[in-house]
C-alpha positions in Angstrom: 69.3 71.6 -174.5 67.9 74.3 -172.1 67.5 76.7 -175.0 65.4 74.3 -177.0 63.2 73.6 -174.0 62.7 77.3 -173.2 61.9 78.0 -176.9 59.3 75.2 -176.9 57.7 76.6 -173.7 57.6 80.1 -175.2 55.8 78.7 -178.3 53.3 77.1 -176.0 52.8 80.3 -174.1 52.4 82.3 -177.3 49.7 79.8 -178.5 47.9 80.3 -175.2 48.1 84.1 -175.5 46.6 83.8 -179.1 43.9 81.6 -177.7 43.2 84.2 -175.0 42.9 86.9 -177.7 40.4 84.7 -179.5 38.4 84.1 -176.4 38.3 87.8 -175.5 37.2 88.6 -179.0 34.5 86.0 -178.7 33.4 87.5 -175.5 33.3 90.9 -177.1 31.1 89.6 -180.0 28.7 88.3 -177.4 28.6 91.6 -175.6 28.1 93.7 -178.7 25.4 91.4 -180.1 23.4 91.3 -176.9 23.8 87.6 -176.5 24.3 87.8 -172.8 22.9 84.3 -172.3 26.3 82.8 -173.4 28.5 85.3 -171.7 29.0 83.1 -168.6 30.4 80.3 -170.8 32.7 82.7 -172.6 34.0 84.1 -169.3 34.6 80.6 -168.0 36.6 79.8 -171.1 38.7 82.9 -170.6 39.4 81.9 -167.0 40.4 78.4 -168.2 42.9 79.8 -170.6 44.3 82.1 -167.9 44.8 79.1 -165.6 46.7 77.3 -168.4 48.8 80.4 -168.9 49.7 80.5 -165.2 50.9 76.9 -165.4 52.9 77.6 -168.6 54.5 80.7 -166.9 55.6 78.5 -164.1 57.3 76.0 -166.5 58.9 79.0 -168.3 60.2 80.3 -165.0 61.9 77.0 -164.2 63.4 76.8 -167.7 64.7 80.4 -167.5 66.3 79.6 -164.1 68.2 76.7 -165.6 69.3 78.6 -168.7 70.2 81.7 -166.8 72.8 79.8 -164.8 74.4 78.6 -168.0 74.4 82.1 -169.5 75.6 83.8 -166.3 72.5 85.9 -165.5 70.1 86.0 -162.6 67.8 83.0 -162.1 64.7 85.3 -162.1 65.8 87.0 -165.4 63.1 88.3 -167.6 62.9 87.3 -171.2 64.3 90.7 -172.2 67.2 90.3 -169.8 67.8 86.8 -171.2 67.9 88.1 -174.8 70.5 90.7 -173.6 72.6 88.0 -171.9 72.4 85.5 -174.8 75.7 84.5 -176.4 76.1 85.4 -180.0 74.2 83.1 -182.3 70.7 82.3 -183.4 69.2 82.1 -179.9 69.4 85.9 -179.5 67.1 86.4 -182.6 64.8 83.5 -181.6 64.2 84.7 -178.1 63.9 88.3 -179.3 61.2 87.2 -181.8 59.4 85.4 -178.9 59.6 88.6 -176.8 58.3 90.8 -179.6 55.4 88.4 -180.4 54.4 88.1 -176.7 54.6 91.8 -176.2 52.3 92.4 -179.2 49.8 89.8 -177.9 49.9 91.2 -174.5 49.0 94.7 -175.9 46.1 93.2 -177.8 44.9 91.4 -174.7 45.0 94.6 -172.7 43.0 96.5 -175.3 40.4 93.8 -175.6 40.1 93.6 -171.8 39.6 97.3 -171.6 36.9 97.4 -174.3 35.1 94.4 -172.9 35.1 96.1 -169.5 33.6 99.2 -171.0 30.8 97.1 -172.6 30.1 95.3 -169.3 30.0 98.6 -167.4 27.6 100.1 -170.0 25.4 96.9 -169.8 25.3 97.1 -166.0 24.4 100.8 -166.1 21.7 100.1 -168.6 20.3 97.3 -166.5 20.3 99.5 -163.4 18.5 102.3 -165.2 15.9 99.9 -166.5 15.3 98.5 -163.1 15.1 102.0 -161.6 12.5 103.0 -164.1 10.2 100.0 -163.4 7.0 100.6 -161.5 7.5 98.7 -158.3 3.9 98.9 -157.2 2.1 95.6 -157.4 -1.3 95.6 -159.1 -3.9 93.0 -158.4 -6.7 91.7 -160.6 -10.4 92.0 -160.2 -12.8 89.1 -160.5 -13.4 90.1 -164.1 -9.6 89.9 -164.9 -9.0 93.6 -165.2 -6.2 95.3 -163.4 -7.2 96.8 -160.1 -5.1 99.8 -159.3 -3.7 100.1 -155.8 -3.2 103.8 -156.0 -3.7 105.6 -152.8 -5.7 108.8 -152.7 -9.1 110.2 -152.2 -12.0 107.9 -152.9 -15.7 108.4 -153.2 -17.7 105.9 -151.3 -21.4 105.5 -152.1 -23.1 104.5 -148.9 -26.6 104.4 -150.5 -26.2 100.7 -151.3 
């Protein structure tokens, strides 16, 4: 029974990893299209999926501890160690397939995270350069509505008035 429960938890975790890949790709599309208005929503969704993954990992840890005692391995065994300790039969292949799929998804997530981080750094650098290039002097307007320059420098004053 412990093997079926662990397999079901691994499926759930794989689905969450796939959802995380989707959310990171969605975030990347927003970054590349310049739609930064929606970026905070996408980031929040990524954080929500990460929170669900943490909860799923806790459930998996409990299930592994239960199964590990049955299979004679350490309670904190990794999935790779559990595959090595599995008795002959279908569960070795099932857990090995879970391990391979989760490894592949983790690599995709890492790559997406790195690319998104590069886009964010470039956007932040661009914003800083834009702000640095802005004229920080405040101009005022004359009574006629034209801009009055506040440039300091030599001025001619006609005292004949």
